[in-house]
N, C-alpha and C positions, 0 to 999 in steps of 0.2 A: 448323294450330294449333301443332303442335310446331315446325315450321320457323320460324314467326313468333316463337315464344318464344326459340328459339336465336339468331335474328337479333338480337332485342332484347338478349339477354344478351351477345352478341358486341360490341355497340356500347358496352357499359359499360367504363369505364376502371378496370382492376384493378391499375394500377401503385401503388406505395407512396404516391406523392403523391395519386393519385386516391382511394385508400382513406382517406387522412388527410383530404382535403378534404370527403369525404361524411360523415365520422364526426361524432357528436354532440360538444358542447362538453366533456362529461365525459371521453369517450374521447380526445379531442384532448389534453386536459390530461394524461391518463395517458401518452399516447405521448410528449409533450414531456418529461415528467418522466423517463421511462425513457431517452429519447435523451440528455438532459442527464446522467443518472447514468452512462450508458455512456461518454460523452466524459470525464467526471470520473475515472472508473475508469482509463481508458487513459492519461490524463495522469499519474495517480499511478504506474501501472505503469511507464511509460517513465522517469519521473523516478527511481523507486527502482532500476530496473535500471542506470541510469547512476551513481547514487550508490553502489550496492553494488560495482559494478565498480571505481570510483575508490577506495573504501575498501579493497578487497582489494589493489589495486595499491600504495596508500600503505603498507599494513601490511607487504607483502613488501619494499618498499624500505627502510623503517625497520628491519625485523627484520635485514636484511643489514647495515645500518650499526651496529646495536646489538651484533651478535655479531662485528663485524670486528676487535675487539681494541682499538678506540680508547677512551681513557679516558672514563668516563661524564661527568666534569665538563666535558671538552672537547666532547663531543657535546651536552651541555646548553647550553653557551655558543653552539653553532652554531644550534640550533633555537630558543633563547630560551624565556622563561617563558610566552609566549602563542602556541604554534605553531598551525598550521591543521589538520594531520593528526590523526586520531583516536588512532592509536597514539602519536604524539608527545605528545598532550595527557595521556595516561595516564602516560607517562614523565615529563613535565614536572611533573605533580602530585606524583609520588613524589619527584623530585629537589628540588622546591621545599620540601616538608616536611622532607626530609633536611637541607637547609641551614638551615632555620629551627630545627631541633632541636639545633643546635650552639650552645653558649654562647660568649661572647667569648674565654674562655680555651682554647677548642678542645674542651672536654668535651661530652658529649651530655646533653640533658635527659631525664629519666626518661620512659619510655612512648613513645619515639620510634618503635619498630616498629609499635605499634598505630596511632599517628597517621598514619604513612606508608601503612599498609594501608587505613585509612579514606579518606585523600585519594585514593588510586587507585580505590577502590570508588566514590566519588562521581563521579569522572571517567568511569568505565566506565558508570555508571547514566545520566549525561547523554548519553553517546554512544549508548547503547542506546535511550534515549527518542527521540533524533533519528532513528536508523535506523528505528524502528518507527512514526514519525509518518506518518499517512495510511493505514496498514494497517487500522485499524478501519473506515475508509470502505469499503474493499474487502469486508470482512466484512459490513458492513451492506447494501451493494448486493447481494452474493451471496445473502444470506438473505431479503431483502425484495422484490427486483425481481420474482421469479416471482409472488408474491402480488399485487403491484400490477398486474402484467400480467393476472393472472386476474380481478382486480376489473374492469379495463377490458373484458375479454372477457364477463364476466357482464352488465355494464351494456349492452354493445353487443348481445348476444343478446336481452336483455330488450327493448331498444328495437326490434330487428328483429321480434320476435314481436308487439309492439304495433302496428307498422306493417302487418304481415300481417293482423292482426285488423281494423284500420281499413279496409284496402283489400279485405278479403274475397277475397284472391287469394294463392294459394300457388305460383304458377309460378316458374320458375328466375330470371327477371329480377327478381322481387321479393325472393326469399329470399337469393340468392347474395351480393349486395352487403353486406347487413347482417351475414351470417355472416362474410364475408371481413374486414370491418372489425373485427369483434370478435376474430377469431383473430389479427389483426395485433398487437393489444395483448399477447397472450400471447407471440407471437414476439419482440417487442421486449424483453419481460421476461426471456426466456431469453437473448437476445442480450447483455443487460447483465449477467446473473447468472453465466453460465458462465465467461467470462474472469475475472471478479472472484474467483470461488471458486478457480479453478486458480492464478491468480497470487498470491492471498492465501496459499495453502498454500506455494507455492514461495518467495515473498519472506519469509514468516515463518521458514522453515527457513534461508534464506540469512542472515537477520538473526541468528538464534540462533548460527549457525556463526561469524559475524564477531565477535559479542560473546564467544563462547567463546574465540576467539583472543586477544581483549583480556585476558580473565581469566587465560588461561594465561601470557601475557606478564607480567601483574602478579604472578602467583605466582613466576615465575622471577626477576623483578627484585627482589621482596621477599626471596627467598632470598639473592641476591647482597648486598643491603644488610644482611641479617641476619648474614652472615659478617663484614661490616665492623664491625657493632656488637659482635659477640662478640670480635673481635680488638682 
């Protein structure tokens, strides 16, 4: 009897595809949802890693140009009023407002310093929003995927017990497939959640450091312009 049960269990396909194919419609939908969330998370992770690396490289290159001693008006003419780089956009926002604050006779309109600071703050906020776009998706996947997987597991185990009761049979060949299908849902939930949580924390910290660099540059640039205003 035991040998026959083991032989029957050995013939069951316990591969991921086999478990998915035997699962109920509800569990299949849960598995597909978690798989899609995992691919979505990895797409965001890869895109953000590339974007952040490019942003750090652009900031380093622009910082070198800014402190090279080249006149700021000449540097502004080179990059233009609508540059592509994030650091350049912050600089361009400040320089644009600086030029707008000059009257036709060469004097400065009152409140120029405050307007320049606000212009750079707006530019920084826009860049910060672009850097952080997609991170809430990682947070959502990281916090909800385990519970979605647990729901699939509970549903699958419930279905397995119903099948056991209907067949009046508790041998391994009847119990194992249903339990395995149910646990696969939890496994997929963890597979989606763990990378999402890890990279959400890392990317959030990276984003904060990049934005902090923009803010430090804006403060230094505002100090330079402030000296010009005072003189």
